[in-house]
C-alpha positions as CSV (number, residue, x, y, z in Angstrom):
1,M,0.0,-0.1,0.0
2,Q,1.3,3.5,-1.0
3,R,0.1,6.9,-0.2
4,I,-0.5,8.7,-3.5
5,A,-1.5,12.3,-4.0
6,L,-3.4,12.7,-7.3
7,I,-3.8,16.2,-8.8
8,G,-6.5,16.4,-11.2
9,I,-8.8,13.7,-9.8
10,T,-11.9,15.0,-11.4
11,G,-10.7,14.7,-14.9
12,R,-11.3,11.7,-17.1
13,A,-7.8,10.2,-16.9
14,G,-7.3,11.2,-13.2
15,S,-10.6,9.7,-12.1
16,R,-9.7,6.4,-13.7
17,I,-6.2,6.3,-12.4
18,A,-7.7,6.9,-8.9
19,S,-10.2,4.0,-9.4
20,E,-7.3,1.7,-10.4
21,L,-5.2,2.6,-7.5
22,L,-8.0,2.4,-4.9
23,A,-9.0,-1.1,-6.3
24,R,-5.4,-2.2,-5.7
25,G,-5.6,-1.1,-2.0
26,H,-3.6,2.2,-2.2
27,R,-4.6,5.3,-0.2
28,V,-5.3,8.3,-2.5
29,T,-5.5,12.0,-1.8
30,G,-7.5,13.5,-4.6
31,I,-6.8,17.2,-5.3
32,A,-8.6,19.4,-7.9
33,R,-9.9,22.9,-8.0
34,N,-13.4,21.7,-6.9
35,T,-13.8,18.2,-5.6
36,A,-17.3,18.8,-4.3
37,D,-19.0,16.4,-6.8
38,T,-16.4,13.6,-6.5
39,P,-17.9,10.5,-4.8
40,A,-16.5,9.5,-1.4
41,E,-14.8,6.0,-1.6
42,A,-12.9,3.9,1.1
43,G,-9.2,4.9,1.0
44,L,-9.9,8.2,-0.7
45,S,-9.6,11.7,0.8
46,L,-10.4,14.8,-1.2
47,H,-9.2,18.5,-1.1
48,S,-10.1,21.3,-3.2
49,A,-7.1,23.5,-4.0
50,D,-5.4,25.7,-6.7
51,A,-2.7,23.5,-8.1
52,S,-1.1,26.4,-9.9
53,R,0.3,27.5,-6.6
54,A,3.2,25.6,-4.9
55,D,2.4,26.9,-1.5
56,A,-1.3,25.6,-1.8
57,L,0.0,22.1,-2.9
58,V,2.9,21.5,-0.4
59,P,0.8,20.9,2.8
60,L,-1.4,18.5,0.7
61,L,1.6,16.6,-0.8
62,Q,3.5,16.1,2.4
63,G,3.6,12.5,3.8
64,H,2.9,10.8,0.5
65,D,5.1,8.3,-1.3
66,V,4.1,9.5,-4.8
67,V,2.6,12.5,-6.5
68,V,0.6,12.0,-9.7
69,S,-0.4,14.9,-11.9
70,A,-3.2,14.3,-14.3
71,A,-3.9,18.0,-14.7
72,R,-4.1,19.8,-18.0
73,F,-0.8,21.2,-19.4
74,D,-2.5,24.3,-21.0
75,G,-3.8,26.2,-18.0
76,G,-2.7,23.6,-15.3
77,P,0.3,23.8,-13.0
78,T,3.6,24.4,-14.7
79,A,6.5,21.9,-14.4
80,E,8.3,24.3,-12.3
81,V,5.5,24.9,-9.9
82,L,4.8,21.1,-9.6
83,L,8.5,20.3,-9.1
84,E,8.9,23.0,-6.5
85,A,5.9,21.6,-4.5
86,V,7.1,18.1,-4.7
87,R,10.6,19.1,-3.5
88,R,9.2,21.2,-0.6
89,A,6.9,18.4,0.3
90,G,9.7,15.9,0.4
91,V,8.0,13.4,-1.9
92,P,10.5,11.3,-3.8
93,R,8.5,10.4,-6.9
94,L,6.4,12.3,-9.5
95,L,4.3,10.6,-12.3
96,V,2.7,12.7,-15.0
97,V,-0.2,11.9,-17.3
98,G,1.6,13.0,-20.5
99,G,0.3,13.5,-24.1
100,A,1.0,11.9,-27.5
101,G,2.0,15.2,-29.3
102,S,5.6,14.9,-28.3
103,L,6.0,11.3,-29.4
104,E,8.1,10.8,-32.5
105,V,6.5,9.5,-35.8
106,A,10.0,9.5,-37.4
107,P,13.4,10.2,-35.9
108,G,13.5,13.8,-34.9
109,V,9.8,14.4,-36.0
110,A,7.2,14.8,-33.2
111,L,3.5,14.0,-33.9
112,I,2.6,17.6,-33.0
113,D,4.8,18.9,-35.9
114,T,3.1,16.9,-38.6
115,P,0.6,18.5,-41.0
116,E,-2.1,16.1,-39.9
117,F,-2.0,17.1,-36.2
118,P,-5.4,18.7,-35.2
119,P,-5.2,22.4,-34.6
120,A,-7.6,22.2,-31.7
121,Y,-5.1,20.1,-29.6
122,K,-1.9,22.0,-30.5
123,A,-1.9,24.3,-27.5
124,E,-2.3,21.4,-25.1
125,A,0.3,19.3,-26.9
126,A,2.8,22.2,-27.1
127,A,2.4,22.9,-23.4
128,G,3.0,19.2,-22.7
129,R,6.2,19.2,-24.7
130,V,7.5,22.1,-22.7
131,F,6.5,20.4,-19.5
132,L,8.4,17.2,-20.5
133,D,11.5,19.2,-21.3
134,A,11.4,20.8,-17.9
135,L,11.2,17.4,-16.3
136,R,14.2,16.2,-18.2
137,R,16.2,19.0,-16.6
138,A,15.3,17.9,-13.1
139,D,17.8,15.5,-11.7
140,D,16.8,15.5,-8.0
141,I,13.3,13.8,-8.3
142,D,12.4,10.4,-9.7
143,W,9.8,11.6,-12.3
144,T,8.1,9.6,-14.9
145,F,6.0,11.0,-17.9
146,V,3.4,8.5,-19.3
147,S,2.3,9.3,-22.8
148,P,-0.9,7.6,-24.1
149,A,-1.5,6.7,-27.8
150,A,-2.9,9.3,-30.2
151,S,-6.5,8.3,-29.5
152,F,-7.0,8.4,-25.8
153,E,-10.6,7.9,-24.8
154,P,-12.8,6.1,-22.2
155,G,-13.3,2.5,-23.1
156,A,-12.8,-1.2,-22.1
157,R,-10.4,-2.4,-19.4
158,T,-8.7,-5.3,-21.1
159,G,-5.3,-5.5,-19.6
160,A,-3.8,-6.1,-23.0
161,F,-1.5,-3.3,-24.2
162,R,2.1,-2.5,-25.2
163,L,4.7,-0.2,-23.7
164,G,7.0,1.9,-25.8
165,G,9.5,4.7,-25.4
166,D,9.6,8.1,-27.3
167,A,8.1,6.8,-30.6
168,L,4.4,6.8,-31.3
169,L,3.2,3.2,-31.1
170,V,0.8,2.0,-33.9
171,D,-0.9,-1.2,-34.5
172,A,-0.8,-3.3,-37.7
173,A,-3.5,-1.1,-39.3
174,G,-1.5,2.1,-38.5
175,N,-3.8,3.1,-35.6
176,S,-2.5,4.5,-32.4
177,A,-5.1,4.0,-29.5
178,I,-5.5,3.2,-25.8
179,S,-8.5,3.3,-23.6
180,M,-8.1,5.4,-20.5
181,E,-8.9,2.2,-18.4
182,D,-6.0,0.3,-19.8
183,Y,-3.7,3.3,-19.6
184,A,-4.7,3.5,-15.9
185,I,-3.4,-0.1,-15.4
186,A,-0.1,0.7,-17.0
187,F,0.2,3.9,-14.9
188,A,-0.6,2.0,-11.7
189,D,1.9,-0.8,-12.6
190,E,4.7,1.9,-12.9
191,I,3.8,3.2,-9.4
192,E,4.0,-0.2,-7.9
193,R,7.0,-1.5,-9.9
194,P,9.1,1.5,-11.1
195,A,10.8,0.7,-14.4
196,H,11.1,4.1,-16.0
197,L,12.6,6.5,-13.5
198,R,13.5,9.9,-15.0
199,E,12.2,9.0,-18.5
200,R,9.1,8.9,-20.6
201,F,7.3,5.8,-21.7
202,S,4.2,5.3,-23.9
203,V,1.2,3.0,-23.8
204,A,-0.9,1.8,-26.6
205,Y,-2.5,-1.3,-28.1
């Protein structure tokens, strides 16, 4: 059992990661701007806070084994704010729900930089790439950035998926997809059995 602080618990990915962790017997502290509508569960404590301020986060993160950020990159806490809060709280590990935009479709070519990348997602993907770059400069915290596939939507919990690195994973038909439920499995596995300290890995079918 680990004590895990989860920023962004009210989001689609954050809520599913919380459910997976609670089902495995971990204790979760859920943090979001407004947690009033989040159902109470055994092992879950909830706090409403402004995650863009390190001083608001520090007291909520103290005493945990792991911090998870499932917050948006565009409009959410910056990497610098989050790293400062984790350092000040004395938490050794930080795992981040990443995006697919910074994954490579060819050597040196990121998905976000291809002509086909949807303009509606560019701001979030660009902010995610900046966030990852900031993490890669941090050498005093065991961070992990977990990128989903290009299609990342609610779906089935199958337990069947592949793990990759910095390259976009696609199936035999050229599709890149993962359900949020299966992504949550891979994410929780990494918390329990760290295999990607200070690096990014990806999850897809």
